[in-house]
C-alpha positions as CSV (number, residue, x, y, z in Angstrom):
1,M,-7.6,2.4,-24.2
2,A,-7.2,5.8,-25.5
3,K,-6.0,7.2,-22.0
4,T,-3.3,4.5,-21.8
5,L,-1.9,5.4,-25.0
6,A,-2.1,9.1,-24.5
7,F,-0.1,8.3,-21.2
8,G,2.4,6.1,-23.1
9,G,2.9,9.2,-25.3
10,L,3.5,11.4,-22.9
11,H,6.1,9.2,-21.1
12,I,8.2,8.9,-24.4
13,V,7.9,12.5,-24.8
14,T,8.7,13.2,-21.0
15,S,11.5,10.5,-21.2
16,F,13.2,12.0,-24.2
17,S,13.0,15.5,-23.4
18,V,14.4,15.3,-19.7
19,T,17.4,13.0,-20.8
20,Y,17.9,15.5,-23.7
21,I,18.2,18.3,-21.6
22,I,20.3,16.7,-19.0
23,T,22.8,14.9,-21.9
24,G,22.5,16.9,-25.0
25,S,22.4,13.6,-27.0
26,V,19.9,12.5,-29.1
27,A,21.4,9.1,-29.2
28,L,21.3,8.7,-25.6
29,S,17.9,10.3,-25.2
30,G,16.6,7.8,-27.6
31,A,18.0,4.8,-25.8
32,V,17.0,5.6,-22.5
33,T,13.6,6.5,-23.8
34,F,13.1,2.9,-24.9
35,I,15.4,1.1,-22.7
36,E,13.7,2.4,-19.4
37,P,10.4,1.1,-20.1
38,A,11.8,-2.3,-21.0
39,V,13.6,-2.4,-17.8
40,N,10.5,-1.2,-15.8
41,T,8.5,-3.9,-17.1
42,V,10.9,-6.6,-16.0
43,V,11.3,-5.0,-12.5
44,H,7.5,-4.8,-12.3
45,Y,7.1,-8.4,-13.0
46,F,9.1,-9.5,-9.9
47,F,7.5,-6.8,-7.7
48,D,4.1,-8.3,-8.7
49,R,5.6,-11.7,-7.7
50,F,6.9,-10.3,-4.7
51,W,3.7,-8.4,-3.6
52,D,1.6,-11.4,-4.2
53,R,3.7,-13.6,-2.2
54,G,3.3,-11.4,0.6
55,R,-0.5,-11.2,0.1
56,R,-0.5,-14.8,0.1
57,A,1.3,-15.3,3.0
58,G,-1.2,-12.8,4.9
59,D,-4.1,-14.7,3.6
60,L,-2.8,-17.9,5.0
61,A,-1.8,-16.3,8.4
62,A,-5.4,-15.1,8.5
63,A,-7.3,-18.4,7.7
64,A,-5.2,-20.1,10.2
65,Q,-6.2,-17.7,12.9
66,A,-10.0,-17.6,12.0
67,P,-12.4,-19.4,14.5
68,T,-14.0,-22.2,13.2
69,S,-17.5,-23.4,14.0
70,P,-18.3,-26.3,15.9
71,A,-19.6,-29.4,13.9
């Protein structure tokens, strides 16, 4: 958990710093720093759904092609 919190803090500092260097605006840097993770969270949710759907389809195809033993 400590590593996750440290990385989160590093992400916030990096995001703010890069945006501030590019724009020179504290307000815009603060907004980007907190809006980007929120948008990224939503995108990640839909990416996981898309990824899992492809994985399930692959599992179903593999199961359909698996040889069955005679009963």
